[in-house]
C-alpha positions in Angstrom: 85.6 1.9 -9.0 85.7 5.1 -10.9 83.5 5.6 -14.0 85.3 5.6 -17.3 85.5 8.9 -19.3 84.4 8.5 -22.9 87.3 9.8 -25.0 87.1 11.8 -28.2 85.5 9.3 -30.5 87.1 8.3 -33.8 84.7 8.0 -36.7 86.8 5.6 -38.8 85.0 2.4 -39.7 85.6 -0.8 -37.9 86.3 -4.0 -39.9 83.3 -5.0 -41.9 80.7 -7.0 -40.1 77.8 -9.1 -41.3 74.9 -6.7 -42.2 71.6 -6.6 -40.5 68.6 -8.6 -41.7 67.4 -7.7 -45.2 64.9 -4.8 -45.1 61.9 -4.9 -47.5 62.0 -1.2 -48.0 65.6 -1.1 -49.4 67.4 -2.9 -52.2 69.3 -5.9 -51.2 72.5 -4.5 -52.7 72.4 -1.6 -50.2 71.8 -4.0 -47.3 74.8 -6.1 -48.3 77.1 -3.0 -48.3 76.1 -1.8 -44.8 78.9 -1.7 -42.2 79.1 -0.8 -38.6 81.4 2.1 -37.7 83.4 2.6 -34.5 80.1 3.4 -32.7 78.7 0.0 -33.7 76.1 2.0 -35.7 74.7 0.8 -39.1 75.9 3.1 -41.8 72.4 2.9 -43.3 71.0 4.7 -40.2 73.0 7.9 -40.6 70.0 9.6 -42.3 67.0 7.4 -41.6 64.8 7.2 -38.9 57.3 -24.0 5.3 56.4 -25.6 8.1 58.8 -25.3 11.0 56.6 -27.2 13.5 59.1 -30.0 14.3 59.9 -29.6 18.0 63.5 -29.5 19.3 64.8 -32.1 21.7 65.4 -31.1 25.3 68.5 -33.2 25.4 71.5 -30.8 25.6 75.1 -30.5 26.7 75.4 -27.3 28.7 76.7 -25.8 31.9 74.4 -25.3 34.8 72.8 -21.8 34.8 73.0 -19.8 38.0 69.5 -19.4 39.5 67.7 -16.1 39.5 67.6 -14.1 42.7 65.6 -15.8 45.5 63.5 -12.8 46.2 61.6 -13.4 43.0 58.6 -15.7 43.7 58.1 -18.8 41.6 55.0 -19.9 39.7 54.4 -23.4 38.3 52.3 -23.7 35.2 51.7 -27.1 33.5 54.9 -28.4 34.9 57.0 -25.4 33.9 58.5 -23.2 36.5 58.7 -19.4 35.9 59.6 -16.4 38.0 56.8 -13.8 38.6 58.4 -10.4 39.1 55.8 -8.4 41.1 54.8 -11.1 43.5 51.1 -11.2 42.6 49.5 -14.5 41.8 46.8 -15.3 39.4 46.2 -17.0 36.0 44.1 -15.8 33.1 42.5 -17.3 30.0 42.6 -15.5 26.7 39.1 -14.7 25.4 40.3 -15.0 21.8 42.4 -18.2 21.6 41.8 -19.8 24.9 45.4 -19.8 26.0 46.1 -20.1 29.8 48.9 -18.1 31.2 50.0 -15.8 34.0 47.5 -13.0 34.3 49.9 -10.1 34.6 51.7 -11.2 31.4 48.5 -10.7 29.5 47.8 -7.7 27.2 45.6 -4.7 28.0 44.5 -3.3 31.3 41.7 -5.8 31.7 44.0 -8.8 31.0 41.4 -10.3 28.7 43.9 -11.2 25.9 47.3 -12.9 25.8 48.7 -10.7 23.1 48.2 -7.7 20.8 47.2 -10.0 18.1 44.3 -11.6 20.0 43.1 -8.2 21.3 43.0 -6.8 17.8 41.4 -10.0 16.3 38.6 -9.7 18.9 38.0 -5.9 18.7 38.7 -5.3 15.0 37.4 -8.5 13.5 35.5 -6.7 10.7 38.6 -4.9 9.5 40.7 -8.1 9.6 38.1 -10.2 7.8 37.8 -7.5 5.2 41.6 -7.5 4.6 41.6 -11.3 4.4 38.8 -11.2 1.9 40.7 -8.8 -0.3 43.8 -10.9 -0.1 41.7 -13.9 -1.2 40.3 -12.0 -4.2 36.8 -11.6 -2.6 34.9 -8.4 -2.2 34.9 -7.1 1.3 31.8 -7.5 3.3 30.3 -5.5 6.2 29.6 -8.6 8.3 32.7 -10.3 9.5 33.3 -13.2 11.8 36.0 -13.2 14.4 39.1 -14.7 13.0 39.9 -17.6 15.3 43.4 -18.7 16.2 44.7 -22.2 16.9 45.3 -22.8 20.6 49.0 -22.5 21.5 51.0 -24.0 24.4 50.9 -22.3 27.7 53.3 -19.5 28.1 54.6 -16.8 30.4 55.9 -13.4 29.4 57.6 -12.5 26.2 59.7 -15.6 25.6 56.9 -18.1 26.1 54.7 -16.0 23.8 57.6 -15.9 21.3 57.9 -19.7 21.3 54.2 -20.2 20.8 54.1 -17.7 18.0 57.2 -19.2 16.3 55.5 -22.6 16.2 52.5 -21.2 14.4 54.4 -18.8 12.1 55.0 -21.3 9.3 51.3 -22.2 9.4 49.9 -18.7 9.4 52.5 -16.7 7.4 52.8 -16.9 3.7 55.0 -15.0 1.4 53.2 -12.4 -0.6 53.9 -12.4 -4.3 55.6 -9.3 -5.6 53.8 -9.6 -9.0 52.7 -6.2 -10.0 55.1 -4.3 -7.7 57.7 -2.1 -9.3 60.4 -0.3 -7.4 60.6 2.3 -10.2 56.9 3.1 -10.1 56.9 3.1 -6.3 59.7 5.6 -6.1 58.5 7.8 -9.0 55.0 8.1 -7.8 56.0 9.1 -4.3 59.3 10.9 -5.0 61.1 8.6 -2.7 64.9 8.5 -2.3 66.7 5.2 -2.0 69.8 4.5 0.1 72.9 4.4 -2.1 74.7 1.1 -2.7 77.7 2.4 -0.8 75.8 2.1 2.4 75.8 -1.7 2.2 79.4 -2.9 2.4 78.2 -6.6 2.5 76.1 -6.3 -0.7 77.4 -6.9 -4.2 79.5 -3.9 -5.4 79.0 -2.3 -2.0 82.8 -1.6 -1.7 83.5 -0.8 -5.4 80.4 1.1 -6.6 82.6 4.1 -7.3 81.1 7.4 -8.7 78.2 5.8 -10.6 75.7 8.6 -10.6 73.3 10.6 -12.7 74.4 11.5 -16.3 76.6 8.4 -16.6 76.0 6.9 -20.1 75.5 3.2 -20.9 74.6 1.1 -23.9 71.3 -0.7 -23.5 68.8 -2.7 -25.7 66.7 -0.5 -27.9 63.1 -1.5 -27.2 61.7 1.3 -29.5 62.6 -0.5 -32.7 60.9 -2.7 -35.3 64.0 -4.6 -36.4 63.7 -8.4 -35.8 67.2 -8.6 -34.2 68.3 -7.2 -30.8 69.8 -3.8 -31.3 71.2 -1.3 -28.8 71.3 2.5 -28.1 72.9 4.8 -25.7 71.0 6.0 -22.6 71.9 8.3 -19.7 71.1 7.8 -16.0 68.4 10.2 -14.9 68.0 8.9 -11.4 69.6 6.2 -9.2 67.7 4.1 -6.6 70.1 1.5 -5.2 71.0 -0.8 -8.0 68.1 0.5 -10.1 68.5 3.3 -12.6 66.0 5.4 -14.4 67.4 5.7 -18.0 66.6 7.9 -20.9 67.6 7.2 -24.4 70.1 9.7 -25.9 68.4 12.2 -28.1 65.1 12.5 -26.1 66.4 15.6 -24.3 63.6 16.5 -21.8 61.1 14.0 -23.2 60.5 11.4 -20.5 57.9 9.4 -22.4 60.2 6.4 -23.0 62.1 6.5 -19.7 62.5 3.1 -18.1 63.9 1.5 -15.0 66.5 -1.2 -15.1 69.0 -2.9 -12.7 72.4 -1.3 -13.5 74.1 -4.6 -12.7 72.0 -6.5 -15.2 73.5 -8.4 -18.0 72.1 -6.0 -20.7 73.8 -2.9 -19.3 77.2 -2.1 -20.9 79.7 0.7 -21.0 79.8 3.0 -24.0 82.0 1.3 -26.7 80.8 -2.2 -25.9 78.7 -2.5 -29.1 81.6 -1.4 -31.3 83.9 -3.9 -29.6 81.4 -6.7 -29.7 80.0 -6.1 -33.2 76.6 -5.2 -31.9 74.4 -2.6 -33.8 73.6 0.8 -32.4 70.2 1.9 -33.7 68.4 5.1 -32.6 64.9 4.7 -31.3 62.2 4.8 -33.9 60.4 7.7 -32.1 63.3 10.1 -32.7 64.9 8.8 -35.9 63.7 11.9 -37.7 65.4 14.4 -35.4 68.9 14.2 -36.8 70.3 13.3 -40.2 73.8 12.5 -38.9 73.5 10.4 -35.7 77.3 9.8 -35.6 78.0 13.4 -35.3 75.3 13.8 -32.7 76.8 11.0 -30.6 80.3 12.5 -30.9 79.1 15.8 -29.6 77.0 14.2 -26.8 79.5 11.6 -25.6 82.9 13.1 -25.8 84.1 13.6 -22.2 81.0 12.0 -20.7 81.3 9.3 -18.1 80.4 5.7 -18.6 80.7 2.4 -16.7 84.2 1.0 -16.2 85.1 -1.6 -18.9 85.4 -4.3 -16.2 82.1 -3.4 -14.5 80.3 -6.7 -15.4 83.3 -8.7 -14.2 83.3 -6.8 -10.9 79.6 -7.5 -10.5 80.2 -11.2 -11.1 83.1 -11.4 -8.7 81.2 -9.6 -6.0 78.4 -12.2 -6.2 80.7 -15.2 -5.5 80.1 -16.5 -2.0 82.4 -18.8 0.0 79.6 -20.6 1.8 78.5 -23.7 0.0 75.7 -26.3 0.5 76.5 -29.1 2.9 78.7 -27.0 5.1 78.0 -27.4 8.9 77.7 -24.5 11.2 76.6 -23.6 14.8 73.6 -21.4 14.8 71.2 -20.0 17.4 68.4 -22.3 18.3 65.3 -20.3 17.2 63.2 -21.9 19.9 65.7 -21.5 22.7 67.8 -18.4 22.2 70.1 -19.3 25.0 71.8 -22.1 23.1 73.1 -23.0 19.7 72.6 -26.1 17.5 74.3 -27.6 14.5 72.8 -26.8 11.1 73.7 -27.5 7.5 73.7 -25.0 4.7 70.9 -26.0 2.3 71.2 -23.2 -0.2 72.9 -19.8 -0.7 71.2 -16.8 -2.3 73.0 -13.5 -2.5 75.0 -14.4 0.5 71.9 -15.4 2.5 72.0 -18.9 3.9 69.1 -21.3 4.3 70.2 -23.4 7.2 68.5 -26.7 8.1 68.9 -28.0 11.6 70.8 -31.2 11.5 68.2 -33.2 13.3 65.4 -32.2 10.9 64.5 -35.4 9.0 62.1 -33.7 6.5 64.5 -30.7 6.2 61.8 -28.2 7.0 63.1 -27.0 10.3 65.2 -24.2 8.9 66.6 -20.8 9.7 67.6 -18.0 7.4 70.5 -15.6 7.9 73.3 -13.8 6.1 76.7 -15.4 6.0 78.0 -12.5 8.0 75.3 -12.7 10.7 76.5 -12.8 14.3 74.1 -15.7 14.9 76.3 -18.3 13.1 79.6 -19.7 14.1 82.1 -22.4 13.3 81.7 -25.8 14.8 83.2 -25.8 18.3 82.5 -22.1 19.0 80.0 -22.7 21.8 82.4 -25.0 23.7 85.3 -22.6 23.2 83.5 -19.6 24.9 81.3 -21.5 27.4 78.0 -21.0 25.5 75.1 -23.4 25.9 74.9 -26.0 23.1 72.3 -28.6 22.2 73.9 -31.9 21.4 72.7 -33.4 18.2 71.1 -36.8 18.1 73.1 -37.5 15.0 76.3 -39.3 16.2 78.3 -38.7 13.0 78.3 -36.4 10.0 76.1 -37.3 7.1 77.8 -38.2 3.8 79.0 -35.0 2.0 78.6 -32.7 5.0 81.7 -31.0 6.3 82.6 -28.3 8.9 82.8 -24.7 7.6 86.3 -23.3 7.8 86.4 -20.9 10.8 88.0 -18.0 8.7 84.8 -17.7 6.7 82.8 -16.3 9.6 82.5 -12.6 10.6 85.2 -11.5 12.9 84.4 -9.8 16.2 86.6 -7.1 17.7 89.1 -8.4 20.2 88.6 -7.1 23.8 90.7 -7.1 26.9 88.7 -8.7 29.8 91.6 -8.6 32.2 90.9 -5.1 33.5 87.6 -3.5 34.3 85.0 -5.5 32.6 81.3 -6.4 32.5 80.2 -8.4 35.5 77.1 -10.6 36.3 74.2 -8.6 37.6 75.2 -5.3 35.9 72.3 -3.4 34.4 72.1 -2.0 30.8 69.7 -1.3 28.0 69.4 -3.8 25.2 67.3 -4.4 22.0 65.0 -7.3 22.8 65.7 -10.0 20.2 62.1 -11.3 20.7 60.7 -7.8 20.0 63.0 -5.8 17.9 60.9 -2.7 18.1 61.8 -2.2 21.8 64.8 -1.3 23.8 64.4 -2.8 27.3 65.9 -2.8 30.8 68.3 -5.7 30.9 70.8 -7.5 33.0 74.1 -9.3 32.3 73.4 -12.9 33.4 76.7 -14.5 32.5 80.1 -13.4 31.2 81.5 -15.8 28.6 85.0 -15.9 27.0 86.2 -13.7 24.0 83.9 -10.8 25.1 80.6 -12.5 24.7 77.8 -11.9 27.3 74.6 -13.6 28.1 71.8 -11.1 28.7 68.3 -11.3 30.0 65.4 -8.9 29.8 64.3 -7.8 33.2 60.8 -9.0 34.2 60.5 -11.5 31.3 63.0 -14.2 32.2 62.3 -17.9 32.6 63.6 -19.5 35.8 66.0 -21.7 33.9 67.4 -18.9 31.9 66.2 -20.4 28.6 65.4 -17.0 27.2 68.8 -15.4 27.8 70.5 -14.3 24.6 74.1 -13.8 23.5 75.5 -10.4 22.5 79.2 -9.5 22.1 80.5 -6.7 24.3 81.0 -4.6 21.1 77.5 -5.3 19.8 75.6 -2.2 18.7 72.5 -3.7 20.2 73.5 -3.0 23.8 73.6 0.4 25.4 74.6 2.0 28.7 72.0 3.0 31.2 70.4 6.3 30.1 70.9 5.8 26.4 67.2 5.9 25.6 66.5 8.9 27.8 69.2 11.1 26.2 68.2 10.0 22.7 64.4 10.4 23.3 63.8 6.7 22.7 61.0 4.9 24.5 62.5 2.5 27.1 60.5 -0.5 28.0 60.6 -1.1 31.8 60.5 -4.5 33.4 57.2 -6.3 33.1 55.2 -6.0 36.2 57.1 -3.0 37.4 54.5 -0.6 38.8 56.5 2.3 40.0 56.0 4.5 36.9 57.3 6.6 35.3 60.4 4.4 35.4 63.6 5.9 36.9 66.9 4.2 36.6 68.1 5.6 39.9 65.2 4.2 41.8 65.4 0.9 40.0 69.1 0.4 40.7 68.6 1.3 44.4 65.6 -1.1 44.7 67.4 -4.0 43.1 70.8 -3.3 44.7 72.3 -3.3 41.2 75.0 -1.2 39.5 75.0 0.1 35.9 77.6 -1.3 33.5 80.4 1.2 33.0 79.8 3.5 30.0 83.3 3.2 28.7 82.9 -0.6 28.1 80.3 0.0 25.3 81.0 0.4 21.6 81.4 4.1 20.8 82.3 3.7 17.1 79.9 5.5 14.7 80.8 5.0 11.1 80.0 7.5 8.3 77.2 5.2 7.1 75.5 7.5 4.7 71.9 6.7 5.6 69.3 9.5 5.9 65.8 9.5 7.3 63.3 8.6 4.6 65.6 6.5 2.5 64.1 3.3 1.0 65.8 -0.1 1.1 65.1 -3.8 1.3 65.2 -5.2 4.8 64.9 -8.6 6.4 61.9 -9.1 8.7 64.0 -10.5 11.5 60.9 -12.0 13.2 60.5 -14.1 10.0 64.0 -14.0 8.5 63.1 -15.7 5.3 61.2 -12.6 4.2 62.8 -9.5 2.7 60.4 -6.5 2.6 60.1 -3.0 1.2 61.2 -0.7 4.0 62.1 2.8 5.1 64.6 4.4 7.5 62.5 6.4 9.9 65.0 7.3 12.6 68.7 7.5 13.0 70.4 7.5 16.4 74.1 7.6 15.6 74.6 4.1 14.1 71.2 2.8 15.1 68.5 2.7 12.4 64.8 2.5 13.0 63.5 0.3 10.1 59.8 0.6 9.1 58.1 -2.0 6.9 56.0 -0.1 4.3 52.3 -0.7 4.7 52.6 -2.1 8.2 52.0 -0.5 11.6 54.8 1.1 13.6 54.7 -1.6 16.2 56.4 -3.9 13.7 59.4 -1.5 13.3 62.8 -2.9 14.1 66.0 -1.3 15.5 68.9 -2.4 13.3 72.5 -1.4 13.2 73.7 0.6 10.2 76.1 -2.2 9.2 73.6 -5.0 9.6 73.9 -7.7 6.9 70.1 -7.8 6.9 69.8 -4.5 5.1 70.1 -4.3 1.3 69.9 -1.7 -1.5 66.8 -1.3 -3.6 67.0 -3.9 -6.4 69.0 -6.5 -4.4 66.2 -9.0 -4.6 65.9 -8.6 -8.4 69.7 -8.9 -8.8 70.0 -12.1 -6.7 66.7 -13.7 -7.6 65.3 -13.5 -4.1 61.6 -12.8 -3.6 60.8 -9.3 -2.4 57.7 -8.7 -0.2 55.9 -5.6 -1.4 54.2 -3.1 0.9 51.1 -4.5 2.6 48.8 -2.0 0.9 50.2 -2.8 -2.5 49.8 -6.5 -2.1 46.2 -6.0 -0.9 45.4 -3.9 -4.0 47.0 -6.5 -6.3 45.3 -9.4 -4.6 41.9 -7.7 -4.7 42.0 -7.6 -8.5 43.8 -10.9 -9.0 42.5 -14.4 -9.0 45.1 -16.1 -6.8 44.4 -16.4 -3.1 47.1 -15.4 -0.7 47.4 -15.1 3.0 48.4 -11.9 4.7 51.8 -11.9 6.1 51.4 -12.3 9.9 54.0 -10.5 12.0 55.1 -11.9 15.4 53.2 -10.3 18.2 55.4 -9.5 21.2 55.0 -7.8 24.5 55.3 -4.1 24.1 55.7 -3.1 27.7 54.4 0.1 29.3 54.4 3.0 26.8 56.2 5.4 29.2 59.3 7.5 28.7 62.0 7.2 31.4 62.8 10.4 33.3 66.5 10.0 34.0 68.4 13.2 34.6 71.7 12.9 32.8 74.7 15.0 32.0 77.9 14.9 30.0 81.0 14.6 32.2 84.5 13.3 32.3 85.2 9.8 33.3 88.7 8.3 34.0 90.3 11.3 32.4 88.8 10.7 29.0 86.7 13.3 27.2 83.6 11.7 25.8 81.5 13.9 23.6 77.8 13.4 23.1 75.8 15.0 20.3 72.5 15.8 22.1 69.5 16.1 19.8 71.2 14.1 17.0 68.4 11.5 17.2 67.2 11.9 13.6 70.4 12.5 11.8 73.6 10.8 11.0 76.3 11.5 13.6 79.9 10.4 13.9 82.3 10.1 16.8 81.7 8.9 20.4 78.3 9.0 21.9 78.2 8.5 25.6 75.7 8.8 28.4 76.2 9.3 32.1 74.0 9.3 35.1 73.8 12.3 37.4 73.8 10.9 40.9 70.7 11.7 42.9 70.7 12.1 46.7 
């Protein structure tokens, strides 16, 4: 959508309109004779101044899962059977929360704690208690007691820990009020740059933003005016930050004293000429009324040839915020407690294209899941059966009144693939983003090949014996990578838990496990010209608690892969996200759609310290981080099957386009 160019403006008067309210300083006869001209100006102003604790049923309709290799020993714990990768036996009890689990799955060298959270709670109790005190509006104290956690169910490795954390998240995590947080002040005070709206094709106006940029003129309410009625004036865009624009009233020149931020898609922002067409008054701000005696002539000079918003801009905004998903629609969505299967859920509400889904068996409607309508985690009813994916049969035998299946065409389409030729096979190794710990890319294995290009993948060293922690990625997913991807791009690869031969080498590991790497040519090589740059600000979903959208920053760019950092939080909570993820939004998206934005942690702490309301600190999911070691693969670029694959080495922190491929140099 291109901006409209303001033509040479005609000064002829428009048809007479009702005059403004009577002014005490002027005779009523003059007030009655006032008209608005083609600018919409008054003639008289020419020369004057939840809790998700409900457990899921184990009853399910699914295919039998192939057992894991027999060379992995088995450990029984509280009736649950798990594999134990390194063959050592032993259990441990967390000194913080009292949880019992497999010793080698515990955190730290001494294996005293079950997770990073417990370790920090024990060793840094003074700091945590101080933060909690500030969030509750209390002055911090030097003496602090250890923050005790509620006991969780027994667990093993990352998935069991994930389940336990998930059950407690609704109890421990509370949304932080964004009262007092301002994107404008945050960006101005730190000279931040926001990602442009055009980077987010799924967001409102993402595909029709056009050339809206600095110096575009708009008509906005004039807040520097003493008139009792709502009047307008023209302002120019000084700076853009997503949907938000820093505006300066026309006539202020280099004076920024009355600059203000607003959402450019808001209902009070109009193209130049709207006031004249709508019969609204244009009145210069009181601060500068004395600067010019003929404001119409000033506007003619300033606006002729200038750019303004397209005349149908507000209509386009409205159209782009219409969503096909409606409440009461039924979908299949990943079971948040068992990632290996899907369940039926019902759309409870739709906000800005984001869906609050309530699992169909939830009687109190609190067992919910948040995702975008274009998320790869939701599918039409019958999808699981059609591709051979595990599915949990609902206890509800028939649809509830008013509920209906979502039409299949509303879901995001995946790229068609040809599985008849060379294709992924069970047992092949690869690297994958761990969905239980999105800050890590791990050694992984293809556990099952489904129809339509879908794959079931497990993280090596962290799998349950029954495969209940496998997860589904499509073959074209940007979250799976060929062996060697992390090494070439200088990303930390997380080796299998319990693997002691460090530093990790893919060649040795493949030889030891008798495995082969998935062919490089089967992976997605498309890299769009996404437009993101390191340091750009945006609003991002915390995928470990997907109901929350937070202030975030792009800290690394690996081709199409973005490293998202949540402002005010430690790097261990960062998440790897695809550049086209529907869980990323422009600055101002929450304000535009009415969704609650979570401010930076430091900001919320400062606001809570001075406020009277008590709030709880947002608690991030603690996941196993693996050994902090870099892999030492020796790799090179080479030709495979006659195709020339180019790789941009050293492009780890910049945008890159084209094919990115990674090959292993065979060692003797």
